[in-house]
C-alpha positions in Angstrom: 0.3 0.3 -0.1 1.1 3.6 -1.0 -0.3 6.4 1.5 0.5 9.8 0.1 -0.5 13.2 2.3 -0.2 16.9 2.9 2.4 17.8 5.4 0.9 20.5 8.0 3.0 23.5 7.8 5.1 24.4 11.2 2.8 26.4 13.5 -0.7 25.4 12.0 -1.5 23.5 15.4 -0.6 26.7 17.2 -2.6 29.2 15.1 -5.3 27.5 15.5 -5.2 27.7 19.3 -4.3 31.2 19.4 -7.6 32.0 17.4 -9.8 29.8 19.5 -8.2 31.2 22.2 -10.0 34.5 21.6 -12.8 32.8 21.1 -12.9 32.3 17.3 -15.2 29.5 15.4 -13.1 27.8 13.1 -14.5 26.1 10.1 -12.3 24.1 7.2 -13.8 24.1 3.9 -12.1 22.0 1.4 -12.4 20.7 -2.0 -10.6 17.3 -0.6 -11.9 13.9 -0.2 -14.4 13.2 3.2 -12.0 11.1 5.0 -8.6 13.2 4.4 -10.2 16.5 5.6 -11.6 14.9 8.9 -8.2 13.5 9.3 -6.7 17.0 8.9 -9.5 18.4 11.3 -9.0 15.8 13.8 -5.1 16.7 13.6 -5.9 20.5 14.1 -8.3 20.0 16.7 -10.8 21.8 14.5 -15.0 20.5 14.8 -16.3 21.8 12.4 -15.7 20.8 8.5 -17.4 20.4 5.1 -15.4 18.7 2.4 -15.8 18.3 -1.3 -16.9 22.1 -1.7 -16.7 23.6 -4.9 -16.2 27.4 -5.0 -19.6 28.6 -4.9 -20.6 26.5 -2.2 -17.6 27.7 -0.1 -19.3 31.4 -0.8 -22.7 29.6 0.1 -21.5 28.5 3.1 -20.0 31.7 4.6 -23.5 33.9 2.9 -25.1 31.0 5.7 -23.1 31.3 8.7 -23.5 35.4 7.8 -27.1 35.2 7.6 -27.3 33.4 11.6 -25.4 36.9 12.8 -21.8 36.0 12.5 -18.9 38.3 11.3 -17.0 35.7 9.1 -13.5 35.9 8.1 -12.2 33.5 5.4 -8.6 32.9 4.9 -7.4 31.3 1.1 -4.5 30.9 -1.0 -6.0 29.8 -4.5 -8.2 30.5 -7.1 -10.4 28.6 -5.7 -11.2 30.5 -2.5 -12.0 33.9 -4.3 -15.5 33.4 -4.4 -15.8 32.7 -0.8 -13.3 35.9 -0.1 -15.6 38.4 -2.0 -18.3 36.8 0.7 -16.7 37.3 3.7 -16.4 40.4 6.0 -13.0 39.8 6.4 -10.5 38.5 3.7 -7.4 37.2 4.4 -5.0 36.1 1.6 -2.1 34.1 2.4 1.7 35.6 0.6 2.7 33.0 -1.5 -0.8 32.5 -2.7 -2.5 33.0 -6.2 -2.2 36.9 -7.3 -6.5 36.9 -7.9 -7.1 35.7 -4.4 -4.6 38.8 -3.3 -6.1 40.8 -5.4 -9.5 40.0 -3.7 -8.5 40.2 -0.2 -8.7 42.7 2.2 -5.7 41.9 3.7 -2.6 40.2 2.5 -0.1 38.4 4.8 3.6 39.1 3.8 3.9 35.2 4.5 2.1 31.6 4.5 2.7 31.0 8.5 -0.7 31.1 10.0 0.2 32.5 13.2 0.6 36.0 11.7 -3.6 35.6 11.7 -3.9 36.3 15.6 -1.0 38.6 15.1 -2.7 40.4 12.6 -6.0 40.8 14.3 -4.7 41.8 17.6 -2.8 44.7 15.4 -6.2 45.4 13.8 -7.5 45.6 17.7 -4.5 47.9 19.3 -4.8 50.2 15.9 -8.1 50.5 16.3 -7.8 51.3 20.1 -5.8 53.9 19.5 -7.5 55.8 16.6 -10.3 56.1 18.9 -8.5 57.4 21.9 -7.1 60.2 19.3 -10.5 60.9 18.4 -11.3 61.3 21.9 -8.6 63.4 22.8 -8.5 65.4 19.7 -12.2 66.3 20.0 -11.6 67.1 24.2 -8.6 68.9 23.5 -10.6 71.7 20.5 -13.9 71.6 22.5 -11.7 72.9 25.7 -9.5 75.1 24.1 -11.9 77.3 21.3 -14.0 78.6 24.6 -10.7 80.2 25.9 -9.3 80.9 23.2 -12.7 83.0 21.7 -12.1 84.6 25.8 -14.6 82.7 27.7 -13.6 83.4 30.6 -11.9 87.6 30.0 -15.4 88.4 31.8 -15.0 86.4 34.1 -11.1 86.8 35.2 -9.6 88.7 32.7 -7.8 85.6 31.5 -7.2 86.1 27.5 -5.4 83.7 26.0 -2.5 84.9 23.4 -2.5 84.1 19.8 1.2 82.9 19.6 0.3 80.3 22.9 -3.0 79.1 21.2 -1.1 78.3 18.0 1.7 76.5 20.5 -1.2 75.0 22.2 -2.9 73.7 18.8 0.4 71.9 18.0 0.6 69.9 21.2 -2.9 68.3 20.2 -0.9 67.2 17.1 2.0 66.2 18.9 0.1 64.0 21.3 -2.2 61.9 18.8 1.4 61.2 16.9 3.0 60.4 20.1 -0.2 57.6 21.0 0.5 56.8 17.6 3.7 55.5 17.9 3.2 53.6 21.0 1.8 50.8 19.1 5.4 50.0 18.1 6.1 48.9 21.8 3.3 46.7 22.1 3.8 43.0 21.5 1.9 41.4 19.0 1.4 37.9 21.1 -1.7 38.2 23.1 -1.7 37.5 26.9 -3.5 34.1 25.5 -0.4 32.7 24.4 1.5 32.4 27.7 1.9 29.1 28.5 -0.1 28.3 31.7 -0.1 24.9 34.5 -3.4 23.4 35.4 -3.9 20.9 37.8 -6.9 18.8 38.0 -8.3 15.7 40.6 -9.2 13.3 37.9 -10.4 9.6 38.0 -7.4 7.9 35.8 -6.6 5.5 38.0 -3.6 3.6 35.7 -1.2 3.2 33.1 -4.5 2.0 31.0 -6.5 5.2 31.4 -4.2 7.3 30.5 -3.2 5.3 27.6 -6.9 6.2 26.7 -6.4 9.9 26.9 -3.1 10.2 25.2 -4.0 10.9 21.7 -6.6 13.2 22.5 -4.3 15.3 24.6 -1.3 14.8 22.5 -2.8 16.1 19.2 -3.5 19.5 20.9 -0.4 21.6 19.9 -1.6 24.1 22.7 -0.8 21.2 24.9 3.4 21.6 25.4 3.5 18.8 28.5 1.2 16.6 31.0 1.1 14.0 33.3 -0.4 12.3 36.1 0.8 11.7 39.8 -0.8 8.3 40.3 0.7 8.0 44.0 -1.2 10.6 45.0 -4.4 10.1 46.5 -6.9 12.6 44.2 -4.6 11.6 41.4 -3.3 15.0 40.3 -3.4 15.9 36.5 -0.8 18.6 35.7 -1.0 20.0 32.5 0.9 22.8 30.7 -1.1 24.4 28.5 -0.4 27.7 25.9 -3.8 29.6 25.4 -6.5 26.8 26.7 -8.5 27.4 29.6 -8.8 24.8 32.3 -12.7 24.7 31.5 -11.8 24.1 28.2 -9.1 21.5 28.8 -12.0 20.0 31.5 -14.1 19.7 28.5 -11.5 18.3 26.7 -10.8 15.3 29.3 -14.4 14.6 29.6 -14.9 13.7 25.5 -12.3 10.9 26.3 -14.3 9.5 28.8 -13.2 10.9 32.3 -13.7 13.7 34.6 -11.1 16.5 36.0 -12.1 18.8 38.4 -9.7 21.7 38.9 -7.2 22.3 41.8 -8.1 25.5 43.3 -4.9 27.2 44.5 
C-alpha cells in the first residue's frame, strides 16, 4: 500500500489554538475528499469542516453563517477561494497565494505562516483602540481650547489666551496624537492568551491503561506542551501545561475521553 498526504505547515496547530483562545470558531472548507478533510480537522483540533466543496459552495456556506448574525473571516490562497473571499466580511490571503486571491482579499499576509493571523487581528484591535483614543483626546482638547481662545474666561477673570500660546497649544494636540500612535511599536503582538499556564486537576485516571486512552486526545492539541498524572497522589493529580487553553476548556477536553477532571483551586 502507498499513502500520500499533505504535511501541516509548522505552527498551524499553534495558530488554531491561538485563534480559538480568542473565541474564534473555526471551520475548514475543503475541496478534498471526506476522509482527508476529517483527518486534517482532527489533527489541528477543529470541530467544523466540510469536504468536497466547489468554489460556489464555499461562498454559500459563508453566507449561511452570516445570515445567522456572525461576522466571518475567510482565509484562502487559491483561485477556488476567491468567491468565498469576496463573500466574507474579512478576507485574508496568504503571501504565497495566487494573484487573484491576493487581489480580492482585504488583508494579505507577507508569509504563509498561519501564526500571522492572530497577530494581525491583535494589531488591528490595538490600532482601532488607538484611533478612538486619538479622536477622543483631539475633540476633547479642541472643545476645551476653542472657548478659551474665544475669550470665554475674560469677562470673569480677565484671562485672555495669547495667540502665540494658542498656536503652540494646537501643535501640542497634534504631537499628542502622533506620540500615542507611535506607542503601537512598543506593544507586543503576542497576546496574553499565548502564555504557557500550568493547570492542575483531580481526575479519575487511575492507571497507565487509562492514561493511554487519554493520551491521543491531549497530545494532538498543539496548545498543550506537557502533561502528566501523579498516580501516587490520593486524588490522582493531573498537571497540564497549556498555551491558550483555559481550565474549563481542558476539563471539557478530558471529559470527551470519558474521564473527569476537576480543577484544583490554588
